[in-house]
Steps between C-alpha positions, in 0.01 A plus 500: 500500500584350841460710810824618658578310823477719811568450868211499748438815698613325819804271483735444791750241620615443855865444585610140491821568688440618857810667648564641846710801592870423543608577856864603552732371772859548610726197455703381797728199471325411172161479673196728501535763772264778604261665253636825356325822600416798281623808686386858436757770565629835381799569279684812391573458134579736215277657237535297183361718222629613162691827456204639304255419779735657754519824297121509478477450876733792569315726253170415669650594836612837365158569344337436836744737669656215691865492593702300252583161652762253385405246765551151360352320802207268440333386823293186450303240690561157353474129578772238487539133588829353623615163626628456855864608554610140556321357196672334205223568252127526439247218474160528332211252517169481315233238433358406159199285412398419140130446424334268248455683166136388496434772759666778297185625325314711758234686301388485138172670416367687202386452143792273404550353847401142422726460196798667672453283808493186283817613324684569827398166649616317187834684507553414868425134431761495222748700710493251787651228284733731307874548493418873499379485862812307600722766341312784670550324835870436434537874439320575826734253671805675357386839632436352843832317520717779356368748758364753251224573753764639740528806275775738620581272793636248250808712425595522871612142530828330425287184502128423515358171624135423421295227664148397401295275726204340319222369723243267345437235764866406461776762523754556223792744509673663202831674571721729290845573641567813292208666323735749334610225259149459354431734203270799542410587140507174305303176512596146405773256611314459829675332793349211697355725773326722246350199322372343824354829627344580162340155476355534852358845426340362183343211691330758725369705205373178338317412823692182582659650811408754766835612637639795696850624419703682769784688331800626700803691376814570702704785354845489662757779484758353737624740771260596778352843435184710518421527128207678337259264324213575266135428580241610246434871479151640551334746269345767720283776359531838672815429702583764762763751387846369573392134519730315264433127482230279655584129517263203512462363849281257694359571845435817695752780569633581844289749691647770716336709768513864392478611863800300619834671431684171558313343210675719242720316253657592169394168345173312493434136414218490244455125452666193352676530165356294213489464125141537384326196350432683171870578471594135546234391250622753244850354520387138474288569192780687321509227235355664188750462218217438251428865415579624149825692548660281766809451282550877505427556870679176598342453840185341646218722623227421752186330374261793449192507272644777281868417546541800729841539662540753782874449486514588129198738513357352182231273355686221324205310350321609186121528513469170310694309768356646821307272734171671408559431133610138549208423733255556216623184326658314789346166403712496182832575678751218539619497866849401380533811281642834612149648520381190684768517769435873540128434550564220751706746705231770460238265646730424794564872552130589497343830400188679383414516129193581294402669176473838671845658481453714808776411740681230301732741320456329164332794327816708483744217437731581210571247227865515605662634813835667547712380790555765766796538732504237774399620846558380854348159556412561862 
């Protein structure tokens, strides 16, 4: 009886797509203006709780001997980011650099390390000459050129222009006049720009080119106005009471002298607004239509080892089709197959694997997953 194939205790892949944060700028006369600031300030909102919770609150007040209060005021400290008053839109710029797939395997050590390493190296060799890699890269190209990585900012524009400058000794420019016309949730029927960009990305993953891609989007809304835009949000553990929403920002906040009464202000600049690199990467790799119940869900999900979707709050890959499971026999996978294209994208994404299930979430993966209600993307 043959021994069941296992993963080595240590198995990790480094990212093969390096992405910068996306800085946000006001648009003036269809050119990049000043960077947009994240501003911290106070607001007087209303309490937004259910009728049941409100009754419980009033009962608790009575039990404590407190005077019954019907105050609906909700005082908060929050952060917002807005364009300049004379801007016609928001512009966002980030830099992307693909890395040769030969560098994807970072660590592979343990009882089965040698055989798994050989299998991964063989798969990468086959993938480099495969149509599967070309398709994965065309899908990346679509998500770059349709502006999916803009997240909520995408819906602000009446038009979105995207420019990609590729530097590899020579300089090449790819331009899309209206990204809103490129599909978000389907792949195929690629336009000329998508094909050219996809082919260039693939050449970098193959190792034939070493290029840097500067991606710029100009989201135009027409009339000049100070409009709220949407940087990434920060998760902050133990927020102070009354602090509503921390935004991602770059740089240091303004400092005020507590002893100077003239330094008081009701707003404070906290830094430059940006979309976090992980957020951009998540959008670009939202290409997985190869999971089992895609026909039912009818939308792509990000490339994740277990098919995890934060938006859907579900695992959409069965245990037999997770990255950990497929890695055990990766040498036998055809790079042009659905599993093969998924694994190519997993190697580009990077991640930590291993036979120990501590931390990889695979232990509690159900055979099937129900789709939860969609949440806010940002």
